[in-house]
C-alpha positions in Angstrom: 42.2 23.2 24.4 39.7 24.5 22.4 39.8 23.9 18.4 39.8 27.0 16.6 37.8 26.5 13.3 38.3 29.0 10.5 34.8 29.6 8.3 36.0 31.1 4.9 35.5 34.8 4.0 32.6 35.4 1.9 33.3 38.2 -0.4 30.6 41.0 -0.5 30.6 41.0 -4.6 29.8 36.7 -4.4 26.2 37.8 -2.8 23.1 37.1 -4.7 21.5 39.8 -6.8 18.4 41.0 -5.2 15.1 39.1 -6.3 13.3 42.6 -7.2 14.7 45.5 -9.3 13.0 48.0 -6.6 11.3 47.7 -3.8 7.3 48.2 -3.8 6.4 52.3 -3.4 4.8 53.2 0.1 1.4 53.0 -1.4 2.2 49.8 -2.6 3.1 48.8 0.8 0.6 50.2 2.7 -2.2 48.6 0.3 -0.5 44.9 0.5 -0.2 45.5 4.5 -4.1 45.9 4.8 -4.3 42.9 2.7 -2.3 40.4 5.0 -4.1 42.4 8.0 -7.2 41.2 6.6 -5.7 37.8 6.6 -4.3 38.0 10.2 -6.7 36.2 11.6 -6.9 32.3 11.6 -10.9 32.2 11.1 -10.5 34.8 8.0 -7.9 32.6 6.3 -10.4 29.7 7.3 -13.3 31.5 5.9 -10.9 32.0 2.6 -10.1 28.4 2.3 -13.7 27.2 2.9 -15.1 29.7 0.2 -12.4 28.6 -2.4 -13.2 24.9 -1.9 -17.0 25.3 -2.0 -18.5 24.4 -5.4 -18.2 27.4 -7.9 -15.8 29.2 -5.2 -19.1 30.4 -3.3 -20.6 29.5 0.1 -23.8 30.6 2.2 -22.8 32.8 5.2 -25.5 29.6 6.7 -22.6 26.9 5.5 -20.0 28.9 7.0 -20.6 29.3 11.1 -20.8 25.3 11.7 -16.9 24.5 10.1 -15.6 28.0 12.4 -17.5 27.2 15.3 -18.4 30.7 15.8 -22.0 32.3 15.7 -23.7 34.0 12.6 -22.6 37.7 13.8 -18.9 36.9 14.4 -18.6 35.1 11.2 -20.5 37.9 9.1 -17.9 40.3 10.9 -15.1 38.5 9.6 -16.7 38.3 5.9 -17.2 41.6 5.7 -13.3 42.4 6.3 -12.5 40.0 3.8 -15.4 41.7 1.1 -14.1 44.9 2.2 -10.2 44.0 1.7 -11.2 42.8 -2.0 -11.0 38.9 -1.1 -15.0 38.3 -1.1 -17.8 39.7 -3.2 -21.2 39.0 -1.6 -24.5 38.5 -2.8 -28.3 38.7 -1.1 -30.7 35.8 -1.6 -33.7 36.0 -0.2 -32.6 36.4 3.8 -29.2 34.9 3.4 -25.8 36.4 2.1 -23.7 34.3 -0.1 -19.8 34.8 -0.4 -17.8 34.1 -3.6 -14.3 33.7 -4.0 -13.1 37.3 -6.2 -10.9 36.1 -8.8 -7.4 36.8 -8.8 -7.9 38.3 -5.5 -5.0 35.9 -3.9 -2.4 36.7 -7.0 -2.8 40.1 -6.0 -0.3 39.2 -2.4 2.0 36.8 -4.9 2.5 39.7 -7.9 3.3 42.5 -5.3 6.0 40.7 -3.4 7.0 39.1 -6.5 7.6 41.9 -8.2 
């Protein structure tokens, strides 16, 4: 014989209030999706982490190949995507490129989602 357990009925009016007062716009959704797309690769997330942890939040591309285990052209490709998305800025010094975390760039994701 199976025992029947009655679950409490949840009233619709007792549901939590929505977190946001209004959803983001279609344009904001497209922009935000582009940011997440740029971070959609584990290597790019690792690169952001390395640059953010570096002294002055800046790292030479020559220092980014070994921790990723990838070739310099592949790392440069990922850095280009992160730069185009606005997470990193690029400065040339001689034959090397240095990448720095754009101040507040990671905060944009949290801000859009929290609004």
